[in-house]
Structure formats: C-alpha cells, structure tokens
C-alpha positions as a printed Julia matrix, in Angstrom:
43×3 Matrix{Float64}:
  0.0    0.0     0.0
  2.68   2.5     1.04
  4.89   1.59   -1.92
  2.05   2.05   -4.38
  1.18   5.4    -2.84
  4.79   6.57   -3.03
  5.1    5.38   -6.62
  1.82   7.07   -7.57
  2.92  10.3    -5.86
  6.27  10.23   -7.7
  4.5    9.67  -11.02
  2.14  12.57  -10.3
  5.09  14.81   -9.4
  6.92  13.84  -12.59
  3.85  14.57  -14.71
  3.39  17.91  -12.94
  7.04  18.88  -13.54
  6.87  17.92  -17.22
  3.56  19.76  -17.66
  4.85  22.9   -15.95
  8.07  22.75  -17.92
  6.24  22.47  -21.24
  3.89  25.31  -20.28
  6.85  27.48  -19.26
  8.63  26.75  -22.55
  5.49  27.58  -24.53
  4.95  30.81  -22.59
  8.56  31.91  -22.99
  8.46  30.98  -26.68
  5.28  33.01  -27.2
  6.18  35.97  -25.0
  9.88  36.21  -25.85
 10.58  34.73  -29.31
 13.65  36.95  -29.7
 15.59  34.75  -27.23
 15.31  31.59  -29.33
 15.57  33.39  -32.65
 13.27  33.44  -35.64
 12.22  29.79  -35.1
 11.3   29.21  -31.41
  9.45  25.95  -32.14
 12.68  23.99  -32.65
 13.58  24.48  -28.97
C-alpha cells in the first residue's frame, strides 16, 4: 500500500514537472521569441 502510494505520488510529481516545464517553454516561446531566434518551435 505505502509503496504504491509513493510510486503514484512520484509519477504525479513527474507529470506535474513535465507539464509545468512544457507550459513554461510555450509561454517563454510566445512571450519572448527573440531569445530563441526566428524559429522558437525547434527548442
């Protein structure tokens, strides 16, 4: 029981980190395209 809860919590944390990271990249790419250059979608 405890192991499954820990594993589930770790998976949820990983998904949250990946989701937040992708959202941050999208926001930075949309708000500041000059940092990545003319093609921000490659990054």
